[in-house]
Each structure stands twice: as C-alpha cells, then as structure tokens.
C-alpha positions in Angstrom: 0.0 0.0 -0.1 3.0 2.3 -0.2 3.3 2.2 -4.3 2.3 4.9 -6.6 -0.7 2.8 -7.6 -2.1 2.9 -4.0 -2.4 6.7 -3.8 -5.9 7.0 -5.1 -9.1 7.6 -3.8 -10.2 3.9 -3.3 -7.2 2.7 -1.1 -6.1 6.2 0.1 -2.4 5.1 0.4 -1.5 8.7 0.6 -3.7 9.5 3.6 -1.9 9.8 7.1 -3.1 11.3 10.3 -2.5 14.8 11.3 -0.3 13.6 14.2 2.4 12.3 11.8 5.2 14.6 10.4 5.4 14.2 6.4 8.7 13.0 5.1 10.3 10.5 3.0 9.3 7.6 5.4 5.8 7.7 4.3 6.6 6.1 0.9 9.4 3.5 2.5 8.6 -0.2 3.6 10.1 -0.6 7.2 10.5 -4.0 8.4 12.2 -4.9 11.7 13.2 -8.2 11.0 16.0 -7.6 8.6 19.6 -7.5 9.7 22.3 -4.8 8.4 22.4 -6.2 4.8 18.8 -6.2 4.4 18.2 -9.9 4.4 15.5 -11.4 6.5 16.6 -12.2 10.1 14.9 -15.5 11.3 16.1 -15.3 14.7 14.6 -11.6 15.0 11.3 -13.3 13.8 11.8 -16.1 16.5 12.4 -13.4 19.3 9.3 -11.3 18.2 7.2 -14.6 18.1 8.4 -15.6 21.6 7.1 -12.5 23.0 3.8 -12.4 20.9 2.7 -15.8 22.0 2.7 -15.2 25.7 1.2 -11.6 25.3 -1.5 -13.1 23.1 -2.4 -15.8 25.7 -2.5 -13.3 28.5 -4.4 -10.8 26.8 -7.2 -13.5 25.5 -7.5 -14.9 29.1 -7.9 -11.3 30.6 -10.5 -10.7 27.8 -12.3 -14.0 28.7 -12.1 -13.2 32.5 -13.6 -9.5 31.8 -16.5 -11.1 29.6 -17.4 -13.7 32.0 -17.6 -10.9 34.8 -19.5 -8.7 32.6 -21.9 -11.7 32.0 -22.8 -12.0 35.8 -23.1 -8.2 36.4 -27.0 -7.4 37.0 -28.8 -4.0 37.3 
C-alpha cells in the first residue's frame, strides 16, 4: 500500500493522520526483522514470535475473564 498505484481515492495510500510529520518515510517500507545487509533475520522473527505468543495468551485470558464477569453483572 506504499506504491504509487495505491495513492488514489479507493485505497487512500496517501492518507496519514494529522499527528504524523510528513517525510520520505511515508513511501518507504520499514521492516524490523532484517539484518544490516537487508536480508530477513529468522532469529529476530523468532524473538518477536516468542514475545507475541505469551502476550496473546495473557490478553485472551484477561478478555475472557472480563467477559465472564460482565455476563454476571446485573442491574
């Protein structure tokens, strides 16, 4: 969605929030799982996935507990 073709009425590829400062970064793809040469880093991906799994499990459990509590709330 950062290509020239996405900058149209339908895709709105050139629409940014008012809080962001315009610059060259708007049309560049940034990806954290690359090393200094620009190649994909499997270790960086594994590290990110190792953090994402427990965070996802914890947030799902908290959401389920909140939903169960809300189901028991009466007026």
